[in-house]
A tleap script that builds the chain and sets N, CA, C and O, in Angstrom:
source leaprc.protein.ff14SB
mol = sequence {
  NMET LYS LEU GLN VAL PHE ASN LEU LYS GLY
  VAL ALA TYR ASP GLY GLU VAL ILE SER LEU
  ASN ALA LYS THR ALA SER GLY GLU ILE THR
  VAL LEU GLU HIE HIE ARG PRO LEU ILE THR
  ILE LEU LYS LYS GLY GLU LEU ARG ILE VAL
  THR LYS ASP GLY SER LYS GLN THR ILE PRO
  ALA ASP SER GLY PHE LEU GLU VAL ARG GLN
  GLY GLY GLU ALA SER VAL ILE VAL CGLY
}
set mol.1.N position { 45.884 33.932 7.929 }
set mol.1.CA position { 46.788 32.979 8.512 }
set mol.1.C position { 48.204 33.344 8.045 }
set mol.1.O position { 48.409 33.685 6.880 }
set mol.2.N position { 49.158 33.271 8.943 }
set mol.2.CA position { 50.559 33.540 8.642 }
set mol.2.C position { 51.196 32.257 8.103 }
set mol.2.O position { 51.120 31.213 8.750 }
set mol.3.N position { 51.819 32.327 6.929 }
set mol.3.CA position { 52.443 31.166 6.302 }
set mol.3.C position { 53.896 31.468 5.971 }
set mol.3.O position { 54.223 32.529 5.441 }
set mol.4.N position { 54.761 30.509 6.297 }
set mol.4.CA position { 56.156 30.561 5.900 }
set mol.4.C position { 56.483 29.262 5.177 }
set mol.4.O position { 56.179 28.175 5.669 }
set mol.5.N position { 57.109 29.379 3.997 }
set mol.5.CA position { 57.528 28.210 3.223 }
set mol.5.C position { 59.029 28.330 2.990 }
set mol.5.O position { 59.518 29.343 2.491 }
set mol.6.N position { 59.748 27.271 3.364 }
set mol.6.CA position { 61.198 27.230 3.208 }
set mol.6.C position { 61.567 26.126 2.233 }
set mol.6.O position { 60.999 25.034 2.269 }
set mol.7.N position { 62.531 26.422 1.354 }
set mol.7.CA position { 63.072 25.390 0.463 }
set mol.7.C position { 64.594 25.411 0.579 }
set mol.7.O position { 65.140 26.108 1.435 }
set mol.8.N position { 65.271 24.667 -0.260 }
set mol.8.CA position { 66.725 24.575 -0.169 }
set mol.8.C position { 67.427 25.908 -0.450 }
set mol.8.O position { 68.570 26.105 -0.036 }
set mol.9.N position { 66.754 26.813 -1.144 }
set mol.9.CA position { 67.339 28.107 -1.466 }
set mol.9.C position { 67.068 29.170 -0.408 }
set mol.9.O position { 67.661 30.248 -0.447 }
set mol.10.N position { 66.174 28.873 0.541 }
set mol.10.CA position { 65.844 29.851 1.583 }
set mol.10.C position { 64.345 29.977 1.763 }
set mol.10.O position { 63.621 28.982 1.773 }
set mol.11.N position { 63.890 31.203 1.905 }
set mol.11.CA position { 62.467 31.468 2.124 }
set mol.11.C position { 61.773 31.585 0.767 }
set mol.11.O position { 62.081 32.480 -0.021 }
set mol.12.N position { 60.826 30.668 0.499 }
set mol.12.CA position { 60.080 30.692 -0.759 }
set mol.12.C position { 58.827 31.552 -0.643 }
set mol.12.O position { 58.357 32.106 -1.637 }
set mol.13.N position { 58.283 31.663 0.572 }
set mol.13.CA position { 57.102 32.497 0.789 }
set mol.13.C position { 57.043 32.867 2.267 }
set mol.13.O position { 57.358 32.050 3.132 }
set mol.14.N position { 56.639 34.100 2.551 }
set mol.14.CA position { 56.446 34.558 3.925 }
set mol.14.C position { 55.386 35.651 3.891 }
set mol.14.O position { 55.645 36.764 3.433 }
set mol.15.N position { 54.188 35.326 4.382 }
set mol.15.CA position { 53.134 36.327 4.368 }
set mol.15.C position { 51.802 35.783 4.838 }
set mol.15.O position { 51.699 34.641 5.287 }
set mol.16.N position { 50.795 36.611 4.727 }
set mol.16.CA position { 49.428 36.267 5.128 }
set mol.16.C position { 48.700 35.612 3.962 }
set mol.16.O position { 48.791 36.074 2.825 }
set mol.17.N position { 47.971 34.525 4.253 }
set mol.17.CA position { 47.234 33.810 3.217 }
set mol.17.C position { 45.804 33.518 3.664 }
set mol.17.O position { 45.487 33.525 4.854 }
set mol.18.N position { 44.957 33.264 2.677 }
set mol.18.CA position { 43.591 32.810 2.947 }
set mol.18.C position { 43.577 31.298 3.082 }
set mol.18.O position { 42.901 30.748 3.952 }
set mol.19.N position { 44.350 30.612 2.191 }
set mol.19.CA position { 44.356 29.154 2.239 }
set mol.19.C position { 45.657 28.594 1.686 }
set mol.19.O position { 46.381 29.251 0.938 }
set mol.20.N position { 45.927 27.351 2.085 }
set mol.20.CA position { 47.056 26.573 1.588 }
set mol.20.C position { 46.542 25.186 1.271 }
set mol.20.O position { 45.916 24.543 2.114 }
set mol.21.N position { 46.804 24.717 0.051 }
set mol.21.CA position { 46.410 23.374 -0.355 }
set mol.21.C position { 47.681 22.579 -0.617 }
set mol.21.O position { 48.589 23.054 -1.299 }
set mol.22.N position { 47.743 21.341 -0.061 }
set mol.22.CA position { 48.947 20.528 -0.207 }
set mol.22.C position { 48.596 19.050 -0.247 }
set mol.22.O position { 47.577 18.625 0.298 }
set mol.23.N position { 49.462 18.262 -0.906 }
set mol.23.CA position { 49.312 16.806 -0.916 }
set mol.23.C position { 50.110 16.246 0.246 }
set mol.23.O position { 51.314 16.478 0.358 }
set mol.24.N position { 49.425 15.500 1.117 }
set mol.24.CA position { 50.083 14.916 2.280 }
set mol.24.C position { 50.084 13.396 2.161 }
set mol.24.O position { 49.486 12.830 1.246 }
set mol.25.N position { 50.758 12.756 3.091 }
set mol.25.CA position { 50.822 11.293 3.105 }
set mol.25.C position { 49.439 10.669 3.259 }
set mol.25.O position { 49.219 9.541 2.817 }
set mol.26.N position { 48.504 11.389 3.879 }
set mol.26.CA position { 47.154 10.846 4.081 }
set mol.26.C position { 46.122 11.427 3.122 }
set mol.26.O position { 44.928 11.171 3.281 }
set mol.27.N position { 46.557 12.206 2.126 }
set mol.27.CA position { 45.637 12.776 1.143 }
set mol.27.C position { 45.830 14.280 1.002 }
set mol.27.O position { 46.653 14.884 1.690 }
set mol.28.N position { 45.065 14.861 0.110 }
set mol.28.CA position { 45.162 16.295 -0.143 }
set mol.28.C position { 44.372 17.057 0.918 }
set mol.28.O position { 43.253 16.675 1.261 }
set mol.29.N position { 44.965 18.142 1.438 }
set mol.29.CA position { 44.275 18.942 2.456 }
set mol.29.C position { 44.313 20.415 2.088 }
set mol.29.O position { 45.178 20.869 1.338 }
set mol.30.N position { 43.364 21.140 2.628 }
set mol.30.CA position { 43.342 22.595 2.533 }
set mol.30.C position { 43.372 23.137 3.948 }
set mol.30.O position { 42.552 22.765 4.787 }
set mol.31.N position { 44.322 24.019 4.202 }
set mol.31.CA position { 44.458 24.636 5.517 }
set mol.31.C position { 43.900 26.045 5.434 }
set mol.31.O position { 44.297 26.834 4.577 }
set mol.32.N position { 42.972 26.351 6.334 }
set mol.32.CA position { 42.356 27.669 6.422 }
set mol.32.C position { 42.639 28.261 7.801 }
set mol.32.O position { 43.160 27.578 8.682 }
set mol.33.N position { 42.295 29.529 7.980 }
set mol.33.CA position { 42.410 30.175 9.289 }
set mol.33.C position { 41.712 29.317 10.346 }
set mol.33.O position { 40.649 28.758 10.077 }
set mol.34.N position { 42.285 29.206 11.522 }
set mol.34.CA position { 41.737 28.440 12.662 }
set mol.34.C position { 41.732 26.932 12.430 }
set mol.34.O position { 40.956 26.210 13.056 }
set mol.35.N position { 42.597 26.452 11.531 }
set mol.35.CA position { 42.736 25.006 11.335 }
set mol.35.C position { 43.302 24.398 12.608 }
set mol.35.O position { 44.063 25.046 13.327 }
set mol.36.N position { 42.936 23.168 12.883 }
set mol.36.CA position { 43.463 22.526 14.092 }
set mol.36.C position { 44.960 22.282 13.925 }
set mol.36.O position { 45.427 22.082 12.803 }
set mol.37.N position { 45.720 22.295 15.018 }
set mol.37.CA position { 47.155 22.045 14.929 }
set mol.37.C position { 47.443 20.652 14.367 }
set mol.37.O position { 46.739 19.689 14.671 }
set mol.38.N position { 48.490 20.563 13.544 }
set mol.38.CA position { 48.891 19.266 13.003 }
set mol.38.C position { 50.299 19.349 12.460 }
set mol.38.O position { 50.803 20.429 12.153 }
set mol.39.N position { 50.929 18.189 12.347 }
set mol.39.CA position { 52.215 18.037 11.669 }
set mol.39.C position { 52.048 16.853 10.732 }
set mol.39.O position { 51.587 15.790 11.145 }
set mol.40.N position { 52.423 17.036 9.464 }
set mol.40.CA position { 52.243 15.962 8.495 }
set mol.40.C position { 53.365 15.979 7.459 }
set mol.40.O position { 54.035 16.993 7.262 }
set mol.41.N position { 53.552 14.845 6.810 }
set mol.41.CA position { 54.541 14.684 5.747 }
set mol.41.C position { 53.890 15.067 4.417 }
set mol.41.O position { 52.738 14.720 4.158 }
set mol.42.N position { 54.635 15.780 3.582 }
set mol.42.CA position { 54.142 16.155 2.255 }
set mol.42.C position { 54.613 15.164 1.209 }
set mol.42.O position { 55.717 14.626 1.295 }
set mol.43.N position { 53.764 14.929 0.224 }
set mol.43.CA position { 54.117 14.103 -0.934 }
set mol.43.C position { 54.431 15.029 -2.105 }
set mol.43.O position { 54.199 16.236 -2.038 }
set mol.44.N position { 54.959 14.449 -3.172 }
set mol.44.CA position { 55.300 15.228 -4.355 }
set mol.44.C position { 54.060 15.884 -4.941 }
set mol.44.O position { 53.024 15.240 -5.110 }
set mol.45.N position { 54.175 17.161 -5.246 }
set mol.45.CA position { 53.065 17.918 -5.811 }
set mol.45.C position { 53.359 19.405 -5.730 }
set mol.45.O position { 54.518 19.820 -5.743 }
set mol.46.N position { 52.323 20.190 -5.648 }
set mol.46.CA position { 52.458 21.635 -5.546 }
set mol.46.C position { 51.745 22.132 -4.297 }
set mol.46.O position { 50.698 21.612 -3.912 }
set mol.47.N position { 52.328 23.141 -3.676 }
set mol.47.CA position { 51.617 23.895 -2.652 }
set mol.47.C position { 50.845 24.967 -3.402 }
set mol.47.O position { 51.432 25.733 -4.167 }
set mol.48.N position { 49.551 25.029 -3.193 }
set mol.48.CA position { 48.726 26.057 -3.834 }
set mol.48.C position { 48.289 27.043 -2.759 }
set mol.48.O position { 47.597 26.685 -1.806 }
set mol.49.N position { 48.708 28.288 -2.932 }
set mol.49.CA position { 48.483 29.338 -1.943 }
set mol.49.C position { 47.544 30.378 -2.522 }
set mol.49.O position { 47.699 30.794 -3.670 }
set mol.50.N position { 46.560 30.802 -1.720 }
set mol.50.CA position { 45.723 31.947 -2.067 }
set mol.50.C position { 46.048 33.030 -1.040 }
set mol.50.O position { 45.808 32.857 0.155 }
set mol.51.N position { 46.594 34.140 -1.516 }
set mol.51.CA position { 47.022 35.213 -0.625 }
set mol.51.C position { 45.834 36.059 -0.171 }
set mol.51.O position { 44.727 35.920 -0.689 }
set mol.52.N position { 46.077 36.934 0.800 }
set mol.52.CA position { 45.015 37.793 1.338 }
set mol.52.C position { 44.379 38.678 0.271 }
set mol.52.O position { 43.201 39.019 0.373 }
set mol.53.N position { 45.149 39.054 -0.753 }
set mol.53.CA position { 44.585 39.904 -1.813 }
set mol.53.C position { 43.901 39.102 -2.920 }
set mol.53.O position { 43.431 39.666 -3.908 }
set mol.54.N position { 43.851 37.754 -2.739 }
set mol.54.CA position { 43.149 36.910 -3.697 }
set mol.54.C position { 44.021 36.341 -4.805 }
set mol.54.O position { 43.554 35.524 -5.598 }
set mol.55.N position { 45.283 36.760 -4.873 }
set mol.55.CA position { 46.151 36.211 -5.908 }
set mol.55.C position { 46.560 34.784 -5.546 }
set mol.55.O position { 46.515 34.385 -4.383 }
set mol.56.N position { 46.958 34.028 -6.566 }
set mol.56.CA position { 47.313 32.623 -6.367 }
set mol.56.C position { 48.782 32.419 -6.682 }
set mol.56.O position { 49.338 33.051 -7.580 }
set mol.57.N position { 49.405 31.516 -5.920 }
set mol.57.CA position { 50.818 31.208 -6.104 }
set mol.57.C position { 50.998 29.705 -5.914 }
set mol.57.O position { 50.331 29.100 -5.075 }
set mol.58.N position { 51.892 29.107 -6.686 }
set mol.58.CA position { 52.212 27.694 -6.506 }
set mol.58.C position { 53.698 27.544 -6.237 }
set mol.58.O position { 54.524 28.283 -6.771 }
set mol.59.N position { 54.018 26.571 -5.395 }
set mol.59.CA position { 55.402 26.257 -5.063 }
set mol.59.C position { 55.567 24.754 -5.205 }
set mol.59.O position { 54.825 24.001 -4.574 }
set mol.60.N position { 56.522 24.288 -6.017 }
set mol.60.CA position { 56.711 22.843 -6.181 }
set mol.60.C position { 57.259 22.216 -4.900 }
set mol.60.O position { 58.032 22.831 -4.166 }
set mol.61.N position { 56.837 20.978 -4.654 }
set mol.61.CA position { 57.308 20.240 -3.478 }
set mol.61.C position { 57.536 18.779 -3.874 }
set mol.61.O position { 56.598 18.084 -4.264 }
set mol.62.N position { 58.774 18.321 -3.775 }
set mol.62.CA position { 59.059 16.904 -4.005 }
set mol.62.C position { 58.778 16.096 -2.742 }
set mol.62.O position { 58.385 14.931 -2.805 }
set mol.63.N position { 58.988 16.732 -1.606 }
set mol.63.CA position { 58.741 16.128 -0.303 }
set mol.63.C position { 58.776 17.255 0.719 }
set mol.63.O position { 59.029 18.407 0.370 }
set mol.64.N position { 58.522 16.925 1.978 }
set mol.64.CA position { 58.622 17.950 3.001 }
set mol.64.C position { 57.713 17.705 4.184 }
set mol.64.O position { 57.160 16.620 4.363 }
set mol.65.N position { 57.574 18.754 4.993 }
set mol.65.CA position { 56.767 18.701 6.199 }
set mol.65.C position { 55.904 19.951 6.293 }
set mol.65.O position { 56.311 21.035 5.876 }
set mol.66.N position { 54.712 19.785 6.844 }
set mol.66.CA position { 53.795 20.890 7.100 }
set mol.66.C position { 53.457 20.885 8.576 }
set mol.66.O position { 53.085 19.855 9.138 }
set mol.67.N position { 53.590 22.057 9.205 }
set mol.67.CA position { 53.178 22.207 10.602 }
set mol.67.C position { 52.183 23.352 10.684 }
set mol.67.O position { 52.459 24.458 10.220 }
set mol.68.N position { 51.024 23.083 11.276 }
set mol.68.CA position { 50.026 24.110 11.536 }
set mol.68.C position { 49.963 24.272 13.051 }
set mol.68.O position { 49.745 23.307 13.784 }
set mol.69.N position { 50.158 25.513 13.510 }
set mol.69.CA position { 50.168 25.791 14.943 }
set mol.69.C position { 48.919 26.562 15.347 }
set mol.69.O position { 48.312 27.270 14.543 }
set mol.70.N position { 48.560 26.408 16.586 }
set mol.70.CA position { 47.424 27.151 17.130 }
set mol.70.C position { 47.749 28.641 17.040 }
set mol.70.O position { 48.897 29.039 17.240 }
set mol.71.N position { 46.773 29.440 16.750 }
set mol.71.CA position { 46.989 30.872 16.628 }
set mol.71.C position { 47.112 31.343 15.196 }
set mol.71.O position { 47.460 32.498 14.950 }
set mol.72.N position { 46.826 30.447 14.228 }
set mol.72.CA position { 46.809 30.871 12.832 }
set mol.72.C position { 48.171 30.993 12.181 }
set mol.72.O position { 48.407 31.921 11.406 }
set mol.73.N position { 49.074 30.067 12.486 }
set mol.73.CA position { 50.387 30.064 11.861 }
set mol.73.C position { 50.679 28.702 11.259 }
set mol.73.O position { 50.328 27.671 11.833 }
set mol.74.N position { 51.329 28.702 10.093 }
set mol.74.CA position { 51.716 27.443 9.444 }
set mol.74.C position { 53.118 27.608 8.854 }
set mol.74.O position { 53.485 28.679 8.370 }
set mol.75.N position { 53.888 26.521 8.908 }
set mol.75.CA position { 55.227 26.484 8.323 }
set mol.75.C position { 55.354 25.264 7.452 }
set mol.75.O position { 54.839 24.198 7.788 }
set mol.76.N position { 56.037 25.408 6.332 }
set mol.76.CA position { 56.261 24.303 5.416 }
set mol.76.C position { 57.750 24.267 5.079 }
set mol.76.O position { 58.364 25.301 4.817 }
set mol.77.N position { 58.313 23.078 5.090 }
set mol.77.CA position { 59.674 22.852 4.618 }
set mol.77.C position { 59.546 21.903 3.441 }
set mol.77.O position { 59.040 20.790 3.586 }
set mol.78.N position { 60.006 22.345 2.264 }
set mol.78.CA position { 59.904 21.503 1.064 }
set mol.78.C position { 61.290 21.178 0.527 }
set mol.78.O position { 62.235 21.956 0.654 }
set mol.79.N position { 61.372 19.995 -0.079 }
set mol.79.CA position { 62.621 19.563 -0.687 }
set mol.79.C position { 62.502 19.525 -2.174 }
set mol.79.O position { 63.463 19.182 -2.862 }
savepdb mol mol.pdb
quit
């Protein structure tokens, strides 16, 4: 899945991932390849990313938005 994460400083992450875990207004979710399209508000927490090579990365998020699009693409804007 193609993931782009933007913060106030610019692009925090841009690449292929296996999964993205985030805290949303309706609870914690994990986004995988072929996830259904959605747009949701993020709550304070961390974005937990597992990259294609299996490495893990975290990005802090005080707030923000997550959009998952059909075709295996996701974008996150964090504050």
